[in-house]
C-alpha positions as CSV (number, residue, x, y, z in Angstrom):
1,M,0.0,0.0,0.0
2,A,1.5,3.3,-1.1
3,A,1.8,6.3,1.3
4,T,-0.8,9.0,0.6
5,R,0.6,12.3,-0.7
6,R,-1.3,15.5,-0.9
7,R,-1.9,16.8,-4.4
8,Y,-1.1,20.4,-3.6
9,Q,2.3,20.8,-2.0
10,P,3.5,24.1,-0.3
11,R,7.3,24.5,-0.9
12,P,9.8,27.2,-0.2
13,Q,11.2,29.3,-3.1
14,R,14.9,29.5,-3.6
15,V,15.3,33.2,-2.8
16,T,12.3,34.4,-0.8
17,G,8.7,33.4,-0.3
18,W,6.7,30.2,-0.9
19,Y,4.8,28.6,-3.7
20,V,2.1,25.9,-4.0
21,E,2.5,23.2,-6.7
22,D,-0.2,21.0,-8.1
23,T,1.7,17.6,-8.4
24,H,-0.8,16.3,-11.0
25,T,-0.6,19.1,-13.6
26,G,2.5,21.1,-12.5
27,R,0.6,24.3,-12.1
28,V,2.2,26.7,-9.6
29,W,0.9,29.5,-7.4
30,A,4.0,31.6,-6.5
31,G,4.8,34.7,-4.5
32,L,3.2,33.6,-1.2
33,T,4.1,33.9,2.4
34,R,4.5,30.6,4.3
35,P,1.1,31.0,6.1
36,G,-0.6,31.9,2.9
37,A,0.9,28.9,1.0
38,L,-0.1,26.5,3.8
39,Q,-3.6,27.9,3.9
40,L,-4.0,27.8,0.1
41,A,-2.7,24.2,-0.1
42,D,-5.0,23.1,2.7
43,H,-8.0,24.7,0.9
44,L,-7.1,23.2,-2.4
45,N,-6.5,19.7,-0.9
46,R,-9.9,19.8,0.8
47,N,-11.6,20.5,-2.5
48,A,-9.5,18.1,-4.6
């Protein structure tokens, strides 16, 4: 049985800020603060 992984992953950017990546399509929401990225990923994962 494979481990479950969330579709929308919040990740840190190289220089500053955070982004959320859709692991199915590769779509990215960039330019977020850490709390904003976590909140967006949580919201998207609930509706996925």
